[in-house]
C-alpha positions in Angstrom: -6.4 0.8 18.3 -3.9 -0.4 15.7 -0.4 0.8 16.5 0.1 2.2 12.7 -2.7 4.7 13.4 -0.8 7.7 13.8 2.9 6.1 14.5 2.8 7.6 18.1 1.3 5.0 20.7 1.8 7.5 23.4 -0.2 10.3 22.0 -2.7 7.8 20.8 -3.3 6.6 24.2 -3.4 9.8 25.8 -5.8 11.1 23.4 -8.2 8.0 23.5 -8.1 8.1 27.3 -9.0 11.9 27.2 -11.9 11.5 25.0 -13.0 8.4 27.1 -12.7 10.6 30.1 -14.9 13.6 28.7 -17.5 11.1 27.6 -17.5 9.4 31.3 -17.9 12.7 32.7 -20.7 13.6 30.3 -18.8 16.9 29.2 -19.1 17.7 25.4 -16.0 17.1 22.9 -15.5 18.9 19.6 -12.9 17.0 17.2 -11.5 18.5 13.9 -9.7 16.6 12.0 -7.5 14.1 14.0 -9.8 15.0 17.0 -12.7 13.7 15.1 -10.8 10.4 14.1 -9.9 10.0 17.8 -13.4 10.6 18.9 -14.6 8.0 16.2 -12.1 5.3 17.4 -12.6 6.1 21.0 -16.5 5.4 20.4 -15.8 2.0 18.5 -15.3 3.3 15.2 -12.6 2.6 12.5 -10.4 4.6 10.0 -9.7 4.6 6.7 -5.6 4.4 6.8 -5.1 6.0 3.6 -7.9 8.2 2.1 -6.2 8.4 -1.6 -6.7 4.9 -1.7 -10.7 5.2 -1.4 -12.5 5.0 -4.5 -14.1 7.9 -5.6 -12.3 10.1 -3.0 -11.8 13.6 -3.6 -8.5 15.1 -3.1 -8.4 16.1 0.7 -4.7 16.8 0.8 -2.3 17.5 -2.1 0.7 17.5 0.0 1.6 17.5 4.1 1.0 20.8 5.4 -1.2 22.2 2.5 -5.0 22.9 2.7 -7.5 22.3 -0.1 -10.9 23.4 -0.5 -13.9 21.2 -1.0 -17.5 21.2 0.0 -19.5 19.8 3.0 -23.1 19.4 3.5 -24.9 18.7 7.1 -28.0 16.8 8.2 -30.7 19.2 8.7 -31.8 19.7 12.3 -28.0 18.8 13.4 -26.1 21.7 15.4 -23.7 22.4 12.2 -26.9 22.8 10.1 -28.2 25.4 12.6 -25.2 27.4 12.4 -24.0 27.1 8.6 -27.6 26.6 7.0 -28.8 23.7 4.8 -26.8 24.5 1.6 -23.3 23.0 0.9 -19.9 25.0 2.4 -16.6 25.2 1.7 -14.3 23.9 4.2 -10.8 23.0 4.1 -8.7 19.8 4.8 -5.4 18.4 4.9 -5.5 15.0 6.0 -4.9 11.1 4.3 -6.8 9.2 6.8 -10.8 9.5 7.4 -13.3 8.3 9.5 -14.4 4.4 8.1 -17.2 3.7 10.8 -18.1 6.3 13.5 -19.0 3.5 16.1 -21.9 4.7 18.2 -21.5 8.4 17.3 -24.2 9.9 15.1 -22.7 11.6 11.8 -24.0 15.0 10.8 -22.1 15.8 8.1 -20.1 14.7 5.0 -17.8 15.8 2.0 -19.2 15.3 -1.6 -17.1 11.8 -1.9 -19.0 10.5 1.2 -16.3 11.0 3.7 -17.4 12.0 7.4 
């Protein structure tokens, strides 16, 4: 992982080790926001370092600590789709980074701008 990822190398190393240990133990992991980003990196993926620079990106954070609402769509047959249904749902977010590549993870949901 690149040191500029979060600015906290100890936290990054701990969380990556935790995700990798859970995978090695064949335990399920739920990652939300930063947790999803850690999971992607642990699985060989990468991040967009500054989401507002991504062409066509919707607003995912107006200011630190404030959430914005936007839609998300889930893949038919996925666990998320079985819970939320086939239609887009409104979710909230407050982040400036996003998953660029999920590594060997399977993506099951996207925002309208294509962010995972």
